[in-house]
N, C-alpha and C positions, 0 to 999 in steps of 0.2 A: 812513369806517367806518359812519356812520349809514345810508348808502345800502345797504351790504351787509346790515346787520341788517334794514332795511326790506324788502329783497328776500327774505330768508329767511322773515320773518314772513308777508309777503303770499303767498309761494309755499306755505307750509304751510296758510294759510287757503284758498287757491284749490284746492290739491290735495285737501284734506279735503272741500271742497264738491263737487268733481267726484266724489270717491269716494262720497260720500253720495248724489249724484244718479244716478250710473251703476252703482255697485257694483263688485265685482271682476270685470272683463271678461276678464282675462288669467289663464290657468291656469298659474301659476308653481310651484305646490307642491300636493301631494295633500292636505295638512292644510288644512282650511278656514280656521282662524285665521291660520296662517302665510301662506296665500295672500292673505288680506285685507290683511295688513300689508305683504307684498311689493308688492301692487298699489298701496297708498298710497305706498310709496317710489318706485315707477315713475312714478306720476302726479306726484310731487314732482320727479323728475328731468326729466320731460317739460315741466313748467311752469316750471322754473327759468330757462331761457334767455328764455322769453316774458316773464316778470315782470321779469327783469333789464333787458330792452330797454325795457319800459314805464317802469320806475322811472328809468332814466337818461335817457330821452327827456323825462320830466316835469321832472326835476331840472335837466338840462342845457339 
């Protein structure tokens, strides 16, 4: 359970950092605010498997 929480927290931090560094690169919505939020969610979904692998490689 702790590994799952750690994975979610680290993914949120990593995706937020990538979003701040790169900005909204994908045009997912015409509204600028909604597009930024959707990009953050997409970065989260892209980073989740990567962070999951890192967390379980370090723990295991």
